[in-house]
Biopython code that builds the backbone (N, CA, C, O; Angstrom):
import numpy as np
from Bio.PDB.StructureBuilder import StructureBuilder

atoms = [
    (1, "MET", "N", (-8.200, -13.762, 11.839)),
    (1, "MET", "CA", (-7.898, -14.267, 10.543)),
    (1, "MET", "C", (-8.381, -15.608, 10.101)),
    (1, "MET", "O", (-8.092, -16.699, 10.593)),
    (2, "GLY", "N", (-9.048, -15.386, 9.241)),
    (2, "GLY", "CA", (-9.401, -17.194, 8.806)),
    (2, "GLY", "C", (-9.643, -17.268, 7.545)),
    (2, "GLY", "O", (-9.330, -16.324, 6.820)),
    (3, "ALA", "N", (-10.270, -18.448, 7.015)),
    (3, "ALA", "CA", (-10.531, -18.910, 5.486)),
    (3, "ALA", "C", (-11.361, -17.959, 4.712)),
    (3, "ALA", "O", (-11.267, -17.854, 3.490)),
    (4, "ASP", "N", (-12.217, -17.233, 5.480)),
    (4, "ASP", "CA", (-12.935, -16.179, 4.600)),
    (4, "ASP", "C", (-12.201, -15.121, 4.124)),
    (4, "ASP", "O", (-12.817, -14.297, 3.448)),
    (5, "ILE", "N", (-11.037, -14.952, 4.318)),
    (5, "ILE", "CA", (-10.263, -13.519, 3.567)),
    (5, "ILE", "C", (-9.969, -13.872, 2.642)),
    (5, "ILE", "O", (-9.387, -14.947, 2.500)),
    (6, "SER", "N", (-10.310, -12.986, 1.573)),
    (6, "SER", "CA", (-9.936, -13.013, 0.401)),
    (6, "SER", "C", (-8.639, -12.226, -0.171)),
    (6, "SER", "O", (-7.913, -12.594, -1.094)),
    (7, "ARG", "N", (-8.540, -11.110, 0.571)),
    (7, "ARG", "CA", (-7.432, -10.168, 0.236)),
    (7, "ARG", "C", (-6.829, -9.670, 1.728)),
    (7, "ARG", "O", (-7.484, -9.331, 2.714)),
    (8, "LEU", "N", (-5.853, -9.715, 1.626)),
    (8, "LEU", "CA", (-4.640, -9.097, 2.886)),
    (8, "LEU", "C", (-3.648, -8.245, 2.042)),
    (8, "LEU", "O", (-2.871, -8.570, 1.144)),
    (9, "ILE", "N", (-3.926, -7.059, 2.618)),
    (9, "ILE", "CA", (-2.989, -5.876, 2.217)),
    (9, "ILE", "C", (-2.184, -5.434, 3.396)),
    (9, "ILE", "O", (-2.641, -4.808, 4.352)),
    (10, "VAL", "N", (-0.730, -5.882, 3.217)),
    (10, "VAL", "CA", (0.461, -5.581, 4.149)),
    (10, "VAL", "C", (0.984, -4.086, 3.858)),
    (10, "VAL", "O", (1.245, -3.851, 2.678)),
    (11, "VAL", "N", (1.136, -3.236, 4.618)),
    (11, "VAL", "CA", (1.644, -1.746, 4.358)),
    (11, "VAL", "C", (2.735, -1.792, 5.412)),
    (11, "VAL", "O", (2.561, -2.042, 6.605)),
    (12, "SER", "N", (4.126, -1.457, 4.679)),
    (12, "SER", "CA", (5.108, -1.290, 5.434)),
    (12, "SER", "C", (5.948, 0.111, 4.980)),
    (12, "SER", "O", (5.995, 0.446, 3.797)),
    (13, "HIS", "N", (6.513, 0.780, 5.902)),
    (13, "HIS", "CA", (7.492, 1.722, 5.572)),
    (13, "HIS", "C", (8.825, 1.085, 5.052)),
    (13, "HIS", "O", (9.105, 0.023, 5.607)),
    (14, "PRO", "N", (9.666, 1.505, 4.135)),
    (14, "PRO", "CA", (10.554, 0.891, 3.428)),
    (14, "PRO", "C", (12.130, 1.090, 4.537)),
    (14, "PRO", "O", (13.142, 1.717, 4.225)),
    (15, "VAL", "N", (11.894, 0.385, 5.753)),
    (15, "VAL", "CA", (12.702, 0.429, 6.754)),
    (15, "VAL", "C", (12.721, -1.118, 7.301)),
    (15, "VAL", "O", (11.809, -1.942, 7.369)),
    (16, "VAL", "N", (14.244, -1.210, 7.700)),
    (16, "VAL", "CA", (14.374, -2.824, 7.952)),
    (16, "VAL", "C", (13.640, -3.624, 8.877)),
    (16, "VAL", "O", (13.142, -4.724, 8.639)),
    (17, "ASN", "N", (13.606, -2.892, 10.115)),
    (17, "ASN", "CA", (12.553, -3.225, 10.929)),
    (17, "ASN", "C", (11.064, -3.492, 10.746)),
    (17, "ASN", "O", (10.482, -4.419, 11.310)),
    (18, "GLN", "N", (10.489, -2.629, 9.929)),
    (18, "GLN", "CA", (9.116, -3.046, 9.449)),
    (18, "GLN", "C", (8.983, -4.078, 8.710)),
    (18, "GLN", "O", (8.138, -4.959, 8.872)),
    (19, "VAL", "N", (10.334, -3.997, 7.322)),
    (19, "VAL", "CA", (10.267, -5.128, 6.562)),
    (19, "VAL", "C", (10.353, -6.443, 7.225)),
    (19, "VAL", "O", (9.746, -7.410, 6.766)),
    (20, "GLN", "N", (11.005, -6.511, 8.172)),
    (20, "GLN", "CA", (11.153, -7.901, 8.866)),
    (20, "GLN", "C", (9.893, -8.243, 9.716)),
    (20, "GLN", "O", (9.688, -9.425, 9.992)),
    (21, "GLN", "N", (9.052, -7.289, 10.141)),
    (21, "GLN", "CA", (7.928, -7.389, 10.717)),
    (21, "GLN", "C", (6.907, -7.844, 9.694)),
    (21, "GLN", "O", (6.163, -8.777, 9.997)),
    (22, "ALA", "N", (6.815, -7.301, 8.584)),
    (22, "ALA", "CA", (6.084, -7.732, 7.421)),
    (22, "ALA", "C", (6.657, -9.090, 6.890)),
    (22, "ALA", "O", (5.903, -9.871, 6.310)),
    (23, "GLU", "N", (7.504, -9.275, 7.011)),
    (23, "GLU", "CA", (8.089, -10.650, 6.509)),
    (23, "GLU", "C", (7.388, -11.867, 7.432)),
    (23, "GLU", "O", (6.832, -12.829, 6.901)),
    (24, "ASN", "N", (7.493, -11.689, 8.922)),
    (24, "ASN", "CA", (6.918, -12.432, 9.610)),
    (24, "ASN", "C", (5.491, -12.417, 9.614)),
    (24, "ASN", "O", (4.958, -13.523, 9.525)),
    (25, "LEU", "N", (4.776, -11.449, 9.695)),
    (25, "LEU", "CA", (3.306, -11.332, 9.455)),
    (25, "LEU", "C", (3.005, -12.232, 8.308)),
    (25, "LEU", "O", (2.288, -13.222, 8.455)),
    (26, "VAL", "N", (3.546, -11.902, 7.155)),
    (26, "VAL", "CA", (3.123, -12.828, 5.796)),
    (26, "VAL", "C", (3.307, -14.350, 6.205)),
    (26, "VAL", "O", (2.421, -15.173, 5.977)),
    (27, "LYS", "N", (4.571, -14.696, 6.854)),
    (27, "LYS", "CA", (5.141, -16.170, 6.924)),
    (27, "LYS", "C", (4.006, -16.682, 7.960)),
    (27, "LYS", "O", (3.804, -17.895, 7.897)),
    (28, "GLY", "N", (3.267, -15.995, 8.859)),
    (28, "GLY", "CA", (2.432, -16.423, 9.953)),
    (28, "GLY", "C", (1.188, -16.469, 9.119)),
    (28, "GLY", "O", (0.455, -17.372, 9.522)),
    (29, "CYS", "N", (0.760, -15.905, 8.241)),
    (29, "CYS", "CA", (-0.667, -15.588, 7.656)),
    (29, "CYS", "C", (-0.680, -17.027, 6.706)),
    (29, "CYS", "O", (-1.644, -17.782, 6.827)),
    (30, "HIS", "N", (0.226, -17.303, 5.934)),
    (30, "HIS", "CA", (0.120, -18.363, 5.161)),
    (30, "HIS", "C", (-0.564, -19.789, 6.164)),
    (30, "HIS", "O", (-1.228, -20.638, 5.569)),
    (31, "ASP", "N", (-0.384, -19.884, 7.276)),
    (31, "ASP", "CA", (-0.917, -21.089, 7.964)),
    (31, "ASP", "C", (-2.083, -20.946, 8.376)),
    (31, "ASP", "O", (-2.505, -21.895, 9.037)),
    (32, "VAL", "N", (-2.944, -19.869, 8.183)),
    (32, "VAL", "CA", (-4.161, -19.798, 8.608)),
    (32, "VAL", "C", (-5.116, -19.064, 7.419)),
    (32, "VAL", "O", (-6.317, -18.879, 7.619)),
    (33, "LEU", "N", (-4.543, -18.722, 6.337)),
    (33, "LEU", "CA", (-5.378, -18.162, 5.259)),
    (33, "LEU", "C", (-5.579, -19.298, 4.103)),
    (33, "LEU", "O", (-4.778, -20.197, 3.848)),
    (34, "ASN", "N", (-7.086, -19.006, 3.332)),
    (34, "ASN", "CA", (-7.011, -19.572, 2.398)),
    (34, "ASN", "C", (-6.074, -19.756, 1.229)),
    (34, "ASN", "O", (-5.837, -18.686, 0.669)),
    (35, "PRO", "N", (-5.535, -20.695, 0.754)),
    (35, "PRO", "CA", (-4.584, -20.615, -0.414)),
    (35, "PRO", "C", (-4.853, -19.919, -1.316)),
    (35, "PRO", "O", (-3.879, -19.594, -1.996)),
    (36, "GLN", "N", (-6.164, -19.393, -1.741)),
    (36, "GLN", "CA", (-6.455, -18.559, -2.597)),
    (36, "GLN", "C", (-6.533, -16.946, -2.101)),
    (36, "GLN", "O", (-7.116, -16.146, -2.834)),
    (37, "CYS", "N", (-6.060, -16.595, -1.110)),
    (37, "CYS", "CA", (-6.138, -15.459, -0.738)),
    (37, "CYS", "C", (-5.100, -14.414, -1.305)),
    (37, "CYS", "O", (-3.927, -14.552, -0.956)),
    (38, "ASP", "N", (-5.350, -13.654, -1.927)),
    (38, "ASP", "CA", (-4.524, -12.492, -2.713)),
    (38, "ASP", "C", (-3.905, -11.559, -1.120)),
    (38, "ASP", "O", (-4.485, -11.063, -0.154)),
    (39, "ILE", "N", (-2.270, -11.705, -1.599)),
    (39, "ILE", "CA", (-1.678, -10.821, -0.477)),
    (39, "ILE", "C", (-0.728, -9.888, -1.404)),
    (39, "ILE", "O", (0.181, -10.058, -2.216)),
    (40, "HIS", "N", (-1.519, -8.698, -0.771)),
    (40, "HIS", "CA", (-0.955, -7.402, -1.467)),
    (40, "HIS", "C", (0.167, -6.667, -0.799)),
    (40, "HIS", "O", (-0.049, -6.545, 0.407)),
    (41, "PHE", "N", (1.225, -6.174, -1.174)),
    (41, "PHE", "CA", (2.384, -5.513, -0.232)),
    (41, "PHE", "C", (2.486, -4.157, -0.920)),
    (41, "PHE", "O", (2.537, -3.944, -2.131)),
    (42, "VAL", "N", (2.508, -3.274, 0.093)),
    (42, "VAL", "CA", (2.220, -1.956, -0.381)),
    (42, "VAL", "C", (3.484, -0.969, 0.480)),
    (42, "VAL", "O", (3.423, -0.967, 1.709)),
    (43, "ILE", "N", (4.278, -0.391, -0.013)),
    (43, "ILE", "CA", (5.218, 0.388, 0.696)),
    (43, "ILE", "C", (4.832, 1.876, 0.601)),
    (43, "ILE", "O", (4.719, 2.481, -0.465)),
    (44, "ASP", "N", (4.615, 2.475, 1.988)),
    (44, "ASP", "CA", (4.254, 3.621, 2.021)),
    (44, "ASP", "C", (5.559, 4.593, 2.363)),
    (44, "ASP", "O", (6.395, 4.227, 3.190)),
    (45, "GLY", "N", (5.644, 5.611, 1.799)),
    (45, "GLY", "CA", (6.873, 6.496, 2.353)),
    (45, "GLY", "C", (8.198, 6.252, 1.511)),
    (45, "GLY", "O", (9.298, 6.502, 2.005)),
    (46, "HIS", "N", (8.028, 5.664, -0.019)),
    (46, "HIS", "CA", (9.050, 5.329, -0.865)),
    (46, "HIS", "C", (9.712, 6.543, -1.085)),
    (46, "HIS", "O", (9.139, 7.632, -1.044)),
    (47, "GLU", "N", (10.926, 6.382, -1.323)),
    (47, "GLU", "CA", (11.958, 7.423, -1.667)),
    (47, "GLU", "C", (13.082, 6.730, -2.797)),
    (47, "GLU", "O", (13.622, 5.661, -2.511)),
    (48, "LYS", "N", (13.340, 7.332, -3.914)),
    (48, "LYS", "CA", (14.008, 6.417, -5.048)),
    (48, "LYS", "C", (15.516, 6.585, -4.526)),
    (48, "LYS", "O", (16.331, 5.735, -4.884)),
    (49, "ARG", "N", (15.917, 7.615, -3.717)),
    (49, "ARG", "CA", (17.257, 7.496, -3.036)),
    (49, "ARG", "C", (17.323, 6.592, -1.903)),
    (49, "ARG", "O", (18.496, 6.559, -1.532)),
    (50, "ALA", "N", (16.672, 5.927, -1.265)),
    (50, "ALA", "CA", (16.716, 5.313, -0.381)),
    (50, "ALA", "C", (17.681, 4.000, -0.461)),
    (50, "ALA", "O", (17.978, 3.372, -1.477)),
    (51, "SER", "N", (18.090, 3.755, 0.881)),
    (51, "SER", "CA", (19.334, 2.522, 0.884)),
    (51, "SER", "C", (18.517, 1.061, 0.535)),
    (51, "SER", "O", (18.920, 0.007, 0.043)),
    (52, "LEU", "N", (17.414, 1.426, 0.937)),
    (52, "LEU", "CA", (16.654, -0.105, 0.728)),
    (52, "LEU", "C", (15.765, -0.099, -0.440)),
    (52, "LEU", "O", (14.761, 0.608, -0.523)),
    (53, "SER", "N", (16.153, -0.869, -1.287)),
    (53, "SER", "CA", (15.290, -0.668, -2.797)),
    (53, "SER", "C", (14.022, -1.697, -2.524)),
    (53, "SER", "O", (13.875, -2.508, -1.610)),
    (54, "VAL", "N", (13.268, -1.417, -3.499)),
    (54, "VAL", "CA", (11.895, -2.369, -3.767)),
    (54, "VAL", "C", (12.356, -3.639, -4.069)),
    (54, "VAL", "O", (11.807, -4.645, -3.619)),
    (55, "SER", "N", (13.440, -3.675, -4.885)),
    (55, "SER", "CA", (13.574, -5.279, -5.298)),
    (55, "SER", "C", (14.421, -5.957, -3.915)),
    (55, "SER", "O", (14.470, -7.160, -3.657)),
    (56, "GLU", "N", (14.823, -5.262, -3.415)),
    (56, "GLU", "CA", (15.645, -5.942, -2.005)),
    (56, "GLU", "C", (14.310, -6.290, -1.442)),
    (56, "GLU", "O", (14.006, -7.466, -1.245)),
    (57, "ILE", "N", (13.538, -5.340, -1.189)),
    (57, "ILE", "CA", (12.223, -5.611, 0.080)),
    (57, "ILE", "C", (11.392, -6.902, -0.702)),
    (57, "ILE", "O", (11.002, -7.841, -0.008)),
    (58, "GLU", "N", (11.132, -6.895, -2.256)),
    (58, "GLU", "CA", (10.610, -7.751, -2.723)),
    (58, "GLU", "C", (11.179, -9.212, -2.596)),
    (58, "GLU", "O", (10.438, -10.178, -2.411)),
    (59, "LYS", "N", (12.492, -9.304, -2.704)),
    (59, "LYS", "CA", (13.244, -10.448, -2.513)),
    (59, "LYS", "C", (13.152, -11.145, -1.202)),
    (59, "LYS", "O", (12.911, -12.346, -1.077)),
    (60, "ARG", "N", (13.381, -10.219, -0.138)),
    (60, "ARG", "CA", (13.193, -10.712, 1.390)),
    (60, "ARG", "C", (11.720, -11.221, 1.482)),
    (60, "ARG", "O", (11.547, -12.346, 1.951)),
    (61, "LEU", "N", (10.717, -10.535, 1.102)),
    (61, "LEU", "CA", (9.329, -11.060, 1.654)),
    (61, "LEU", "C", (8.808, -12.219, 0.435)),
    (61, "LEU", "O", (7.761, -12.846, 0.596)),
    (62, "ASP", "N", (9.683, -12.406, -0.789)),
    (62, "ASP", "CA", (9.067, -13.047, -1.867)),
    (62, "ASP", "C", (7.924, -12.731, -1.858)),
    (62, "ASP", "O", (7.156, -13.522, -1.310)),
    (63, "LEU", "N", (7.436, -11.652, -2.366)),
    (63, "LEU", "CA", (6.186, -10.931, -2.841)),
    (63, "LEU", "C", (6.497, -10.016, -3.807)),
    (63, "LEU", "O", (7.650, -9.593, -3.730)),
    (64, "THR", "N", (5.784, -9.552, -4.748)),
    (64, "THR", "CA", (5.897, -8.360, -5.436)),
    (64, "THR", "C", (5.149, -7.174, -4.839)),
    (64, "THR", "O", (3.980, -7.176, -4.452)),
    (65, "CYS", "N", (5.950, -6.235, -4.829)),
    (65, "CYS", "CA", (5.198, -5.032, -4.330)),
    (65, "CYS", "C", (4.072, -4.368, -5.006)),
    (65, "CYS", "O", (4.441, -3.867, -6.068)),
    (66, "ASP", "N", (2.780, -4.190, -4.741)),
    (66, "ASP", "CA", (1.841, -3.992, -5.607)),
    (66, "ASP", "C", (1.591, -2.479, -5.972)),
    (66, "ASP", "O", (0.986, -2.043, -6.951)),
    (67, "LEU", "N", (2.255, -1.722, -4.863)),
    (67, "LEU", "CA", (2.029, -0.099, -4.738)),
    (67, "LEU", "C", (3.014, 0.388, -3.911)),
    (67, "LEU", "O", (3.143, -0.073, -2.777)),
    (68, "THR", "N", (3.952, 1.539, -4.466)),
    (68, "THR", "CA", (4.737, 2.434, -3.742)),
    (68, "THR", "C", (3.976, 3.430, -3.737)),
    (68, "THR", "O", (3.289, 3.733, -4.712)),
    (69, "LEU", "N", (3.995, 4.218, -2.403)),
    (69, "LEU", "CA", (3.454, 5.238, -2.085)),
    (69, "LEU", "C", (4.412, 6.413, -1.848)),
    (69, "LEU", "O", (4.989, 6.574, -0.773)),
    (70, "PRO", "N", (4.542, 7.158, -2.818)),
    (70, "PRO", "CA", (5.732, 8.303, -2.536)),
    (70, "PRO", "C", (5.792, 8.773, -0.831)),
    (70, "PRO", "O", (4.999, 8.395, 0.031)),
    (71, "MET", "N", (6.683, 9.476, -0.682)),
    (71, "MET", "CA", (7.048, 10.193, 0.730)),
    (71, "MET", "C", (6.265, 11.591, 0.450)),
    (71, "MET", "O", (5.338, 11.905, 1.196)),
    (72, "GLU", "N", (6.638, 12.400, -0.598)),
    (72, "GLU", "CA", (5.754, 13.722, -0.754)),
    (72, "GLU", "C", (5.832, 14.359, 0.583)),
    (72, "GLU", "O", (4.701, 14.579, 1.018)),
    (73, "TRP", "N", (6.822, 14.745, 1.415)),
    (73, "TRP", "CA", (6.733, 15.495, 2.858)),
    (73, "TRP", "C", (5.802, 16.649, 2.840)),
    (73, "TRP", "O", (5.157, 16.946, 3.846)),
    (74, "GLN", "N", (5.698, 17.420, 1.542)),
    (74, "GLN", "CA", (4.916, 18.770, 1.584)),
    (74, "GLN", "C", (3.569, 18.148, 1.810)),
    (74, "GLN", "O", (2.969, 18.429, 2.847)),
    (75, "SER", "N", (2.967, 17.219, 0.817)),
    (75, "SER", "CA", (1.611, 16.902, 1.120)),
    (75, "SER", "C", (1.404, 16.280, 2.184)),
    (75, "SER", "O", (0.264, 16.374, 2.639)),
    (76, "ARG", "N", (2.233, 15.590, 2.807)),
    (76, "ARG", "CA", (2.004, 14.839, 4.235)),
    (76, "ARG", "C", (2.124, 15.819, 5.444)),
    (76, "ARG", "O", (1.511, 15.651, 6.499)),
    (77, "LEU", "N", (3.007, 16.903, 5.180)),
    (77, "LEU", "CA", (2.677, 17.853, 6.223)),
    (77, "LEU", "C", (1.717, 18.975, 6.282)),
    (77, "LEU", "O", (1.502, 19.671, 7.274)),
    (78, "ASP", "N", (1.014, 19.108, 4.814)),
    (78, "ASP", "CA", (0.026, 19.978, 4.776)),
    (78, "ASP", "C", (-1.413, 18.966, 5.433)),
    (78, "ASP", "O", (-2.077, 19.471, 6.338)),
    (79, "SER", "N", (-1.714, 17.849, 5.010)),
    (79, "SER", "CA", (-2.392, 17.089, 5.676)),
    (79, "SER", "C", (-2.245, 16.952, 7.317)),
    (79, "SER", "O", (-3.227, 16.950, 8.060)),
    (80, "ILE", "N", (-1.129, 16.859, 7.692)),
    (80, "ILE", "CA", (-1.103, 16.893, 9.094)),
    (80, "ILE", "C", (-1.659, 18.350, 9.905)),
    (80, "ILE", "O", (-2.389, 18.372, 10.896)),
    (81, "ASN", "N", (-1.168, 19.369, 9.275)),
    (81, "ASN", "CA", (-1.371, 20.812, 9.720)),
    (81, "ASN", "C", (-2.835, 21.159, 9.804)),
    (81, "ASN", "O", (-3.389, 21.783, 10.709)),
    (82, "ALA", "N", (-3.459, 20.568, 8.532)),
    (82, "ALA", "CA", (-4.939, 20.729, 8.216)),
    (82, "ALA", "C", (-5.978, 19.810, 8.841)),
    (82, "ALA", "O", (-7.197, 19.951, 8.947)),
    (83, "GLY", "N", (-5.127, 18.782, 9.247)),
    (83, "GLY", "CA", (-6.003, 17.454, 10.206)),
    (83, "GLY", "C", (-6.996, 16.968, 9.451)),
    (83, "GLY", "O", (-8.137, 16.718, 9.840)),
    (84, "ILE", "N", (-6.454, 16.799, 8.099)),
    (84, "ILE", "CA", (-7.239, 15.700, 7.000)),
    (84, "ILE", "C", (-6.674, 14.875, 6.497)),
    (84, "ILE", "O", (-5.445, 14.911, 6.555)),
    (85, "PRO", "N", (-7.345, 13.781, 5.790)),
    (85, "PRO", "CA", (-6.608, 12.695, 5.274)),
    (85, "PRO", "C", (-5.688, 13.119, 3.851)),
    (85, "PRO", "O", (-6.100, 13.941, 3.032)),
    (86, "LEU", "N", (-4.657, 12.551, 3.758)),
    (86, "LEU", "CA", (-3.843, 12.717, 2.408)),
    (86, "LEU", "C", (-5.079, 13.122, 1.116)),
    (86, "LEU", "O", (-5.234, 14.157, 0.469)),
    (87, "THR", "N", (-5.734, 11.976, 1.105)),
    (87, "THR", "CA", (-6.705, 11.887, 0.063)),
    (87, "THR", "C", (-7.678, 13.028, -0.018)),
    (87, "THR", "O", (-8.399, 13.011, -1.016)),
    (88, "SER", "N", (-7.877, 14.202, 0.990)),
    (88, "SER", "CA", (-8.649, 15.011, 0.900)),
    (88, "SER", "C", (-8.205, 16.277, 0.718)),
    (88, "SER", "O", (-8.956, 17.252, 0.706)),
    (89, "LEU", "N", (-6.817, 16.332, 0.550)),
    (89, "LEU", "CA", (-6.179, 17.509, 0.272)),
    (89, "LEU", "C", (-6.733, 18.065, -1.216)),
    (89, "LEU", "O", (-7.059, 17.307, -2.130)),
    (90, "PRO", "N", (-6.779, 19.549, -1.285)),
    (90, "PRO", "CA", (-7.451, 20.083, -2.356)),
    (90, "PRO", "C", (-6.768, 19.830, -3.828)),
    (90, "PRO", "O", (-7.390, 19.829, -4.891)),
    (91, "ARG", "N", (-5.283, 19.603, -3.660)),
    (91, "ARG", "CA", (-4.539, 19.349, -5.003)),
    (91, "ARG", "C", (-4.349, 18.064, -4.931)),
    (91, "ARG", "O", (-4.471, 17.518, -3.835)),
    (92, "ARG", "N", (-3.990, 17.267, -6.153)),
    (92, "ARG", "CA", (-3.921, 16.155, -6.358)),
    (92, "ARG", "C", (-2.469, 15.929, -6.532)),
    (92, "ARG", "O", (-1.670, 16.517, -7.262)),
    (93, "SER", "N", (-2.269, 14.774, -5.555)),
    (93, "SER", "CA", (-0.595, 14.585, -5.252)),
    (93, "SER", "C", (-0.315, 13.133, -5.928)),
    (93, "SER", "O", (-1.213, 12.343, -6.221)),
    (94, "GLY", "N", (1.085, 12.906, -6.130)),
    (94, "GLY", "CA", (1.377, 11.496, -6.767)),
    (94, "GLY", "C", (0.872, 10.470, -5.825)),
    (94, "GLY", "O", (0.705, 9.331, -6.261)),
    (95, "TYR", "N", (0.601, 10.743, -4.558)),
    (95, "TYR", "CA", (0.323, 9.975, -3.456)),
    (95, "TYR", "C", (-1.313, 9.402, -3.767)),
    (95, "TYR", "O", (-1.724, 8.242, -3.739)),
    (96, "GLN", "N", (-1.966, 10.522, -4.030)),
    (96, "GLN", "CA", (-3.370, 9.959, -4.356)),
    (96, "GLN", "C", (-3.500, 9.550, -5.651)),
    (96, "GLN", "O", (-4.327, 8.660, -5.849)),
    (97, "LYS", "N", (-2.876, 9.988, -6.605)),
    (97, "LYS", "CA", (-3.330, 9.251, -7.926)),
    (97, "LYS", "C", (-2.612, 7.622, -7.973)),
    (97, "LYS", "O", (-3.067, 6.774, -8.740)),
    (98, "GLN", "N", (-1.609, 7.375, -7.179)),
    (98, "GLN", "CA", (-1.194, 5.910, -7.221)),
    (98, "GLN", "C", (-2.207, 5.184, -6.097)),
    (98, "GLN", "O", (-2.591, 4.024, -6.242)),
    (99, "LEU", "N", (-2.509, 5.857, -5.188)),
    (99, "LEU", "CA", (-3.604, 4.914, -4.214)),
    (99, "LEU", "C", (-4.770, 4.729, -5.026)),
    (99, "LEU", "O", (-5.141, 3.556, -5.082)),
    (100, "GLN", "N", (-5.518, 5.641, -5.734)),
    (100, "GLN", "CA", (-6.586, 5.893, -6.626)),
    (100, "GLN", "C", (-6.602, 4.767, -7.717)),
    (100, "GLN", "O", (-7.693, 4.251, -7.959)),
    (101, "ARG", "N", (-5.660, 4.404, -8.294)),
    (101, "ARG", "CA", (-5.373, 3.567, -9.620)),
    (101, "ARG", "C", (-4.999, 2.315, -8.900)),
    (101, "ARG", "O", (-5.304, 1.382, -9.642)),
    (102, "PHE", "N", (-4.418, 1.823, -7.669)),
    (102, "PHE", "CA", (-4.387, 0.833, -7.058)),
    (102, "PHE", "C", (-5.862, 0.339, -6.416)),
    (102, "PHE", "O", (-6.139, -0.844, -6.611)),
    (103, "VAL", "N", (-6.819, 1.146, -5.675)),
    (103, "VAL", "CA", (-8.129, 0.675, -5.460)),
    (103, "VAL", "C", (-8.852, 0.600, -6.445)),
    (103, "VAL", "O", (-9.796, -0.186, -6.379)),
    (104, "GLY", "N", (-8.666, 1.323, -7.573)),
    (104, "GLY", "CA", (-9.431, 1.036, -8.750)),
    (104, "GLY", "C", (-9.251, -0.166, -9.216)),
    (104, "GLY", "O", (-10.192, -0.942, -9.390)),
    (105, "ASN", "N", (-8.109, -0.434, -9.453)),
    (105, "ASN", "CA", (-7.740, -1.764, -10.190)),
    (105, "ASN", "C", (-7.930, -3.056, -9.560)),
    (105, "ASN", "O", (-8.024, -4.107, -10.195)),
    (106, "HIS", "N", (-7.989, -2.947, -8.174)),
    (106, "HIS", "CA", (-8.205, -4.293, -7.280)),
    (106, "HIS", "C", (-9.839, -4.313, -6.887)),
    (106, "HIS", "O", (-10.423, -5.395, -6.833)),
    (107, "TYR", "N", (-10.563, -3.011, -6.608)),
    (107, "TYR", "CA", (-11.624, -3.255, -6.042)),
    (107, "TYR", "C", (-12.791, -2.572, -7.042)),
    (107, "TYR", "O", (-13.943, -2.718, -6.633)),
    (108, "SER", "N", (-12.639, -1.921, -8.173)),
    (108, "SER", "CA", (-13.641, -1.822, -8.816)),
    (108, "SER", "C", (-14.555, -2.879, -9.499)),
    (108, "SER", "O", (-13.977, -3.918, -9.818)),
    (109, "ALA", "N", (-15.733, -2.802, -9.747)),
    (109, "ALA", "CA", (-16.581, -3.874, -10.438)),
    (109, "ALA", "C", (-16.089, -4.001, -11.833)),
    (109, "ALA", "O", (-16.124, -5.100, -12.385)),
    (110, "THR", "N", (-15.496, -2.631, -12.621)),
    (110, "THR", "CA", (-15.416, -2.763, -13.885)),
    (110, "THR", "C", (-14.014, -3.150, -14.063)),
    (110, "THR", "O", (-13.732, -3.570, -15.185)),
    (111, "GLY", "N", (-13.178, -3.102, -13.287)),
    (111, "GLY", "CA", (-11.638, -3.216, -13.389)),
    (111, "GLY", "C", (-10.923, -1.928, -13.946)),
    (111, "GLY", "O", (-9.715, -1.884, -14.180)),
    (112, "LYS", "N", (-11.722, -0.980, -14.116)),
    (112, "LYS", "CA", (-11.074, 0.428, -14.164)),
    (112, "LYS", "C", (-10.895, 1.137, -13.196)),
    (112, "LYS", "O", (-11.660, 1.080, -12.233)),
    (113, "PRO", "N", (-9.921, 1.904, -13.234)),
    (113, "PRO", "CA", (-9.765, 2.853, -12.026)),
    (113, "PRO", "C", (-11.158, 3.900, -11.811)),
    (113, "PRO", "O", (-11.690, 4.599, -12.673)),
    (114, "ALA", "N", (-11.636, 3.708, -9.992)),
    (114, "ALA", "CA", (-12.772, 4.284, -10.019)),
    (114, "ALA", "C", (-12.449, 5.860, -9.844)),
    (114, "ALA", "O", (-11.331, 6.253, -9.510)),
    (115, "GLY", "N", (-13.385, 6.599, -10.065)),
    (115, "GLY", "CA", (-13.260, 8.046, -9.888)),
    (115, "GLY", "C", (-13.269, 8.656, -8.799)),
    (115, "GLY", "O", (-13.918, 8.116, -7.903)),
    (116, "LYS", "N", (-12.671, 9.783, -8.530)),
    (116, "LYS", "CA", (-12.602, 10.114, -7.369)),
    (116, "LYS", "C", (-13.894, 10.134, -6.424)),
    (116, "LYS", "O", (-13.823, 9.616, -5.309)),
    (117, "ARG", "N", (-14.997, 10.695, -6.844)),
    (117, "ARG", "CA", (-16.107, 10.666, -5.814)),
    (117, "ARG", "C", (-16.516, 9.032, -5.428)),
    (117, "ARG", "O", (-16.642, 8.642, -4.267)),
    (118, "ARG", "N", (-16.643, 8.421, -6.285)),
    (118, "ARG", "CA", (-16.980, 6.904, -5.956)),
    (118, "ARG", "C", (-15.890, 6.308, -5.048)),
    (118, "ARG", "O", (-16.287, 5.535, -4.176)),
    (119, "LEU", "N", (-14.421, 6.590, -5.141)),
    (119, "LEU", "CA", (-13.606, 6.122, -4.555)),
    (119, "LEU", "C", (-13.373, 6.667, -2.949)),
    (119, "LEU", "O", (-13.193, 5.999, -1.932)),
    (120, "PHE", "N", (-13.445, 8.079, -3.122)),
    (120, "PHE", "CA", (-13.209, 8.635, -1.713)),
    (120, "PHE", "C", (-14.357, 9.237, -0.915)),
    (120, "PHE", "O", (-14.166, 9.669, 0.222)),
    (121, "LYS", "N", (-15.631, 9.271, -1.545)),
    (121, "LYS", "CA", (-16.452, 9.699, -0.768)),
    (121, "LYS", "C", (-17.822, 8.925, -0.647)),
    (121, "LYS", "O", (-18.689, 9.323, 0.131)),
]
sb = StructureBuilder()
sb.init_structure("model")
sb.init_model(0)
sb.init_chain("A")
sb.init_seg("    ")
for serial, (resi, resn, name, xyz) in enumerate(atoms, 1):
    if name == "N":
        sb.init_residue(resn, " ", resi, " ")
    sb.init_atom(name, np.array(xyz, "f"), 0.0, 1.0, " ", f" {name:<3s}", serial, name[0])
structure = sb.get_structure()
């Protein structure tokens, strides 16, 4: 990593050991990244009834969670069984919608969420 990185996206499951690793990664990155580098934090596999809340994770990392991707077991199993990415499933899930919104907001030239074709094909 170096001074040329403008965005860093850290993805973690909402479990203690992964959040601790994310915390160590973020702290270590501050020494080598440009101060203007945007650090985004994403929680993959979020469940509202989980014992570790998003606010606890944000407090621990001293970062705002930019995206929480839902667990959606059925979609994940369908993806695994079909051997295709979640984003390629024929039906649109909350996972796909939230991921597409995040990418559109942060990476499209217009600032508007990108359409399905432009984002995933």
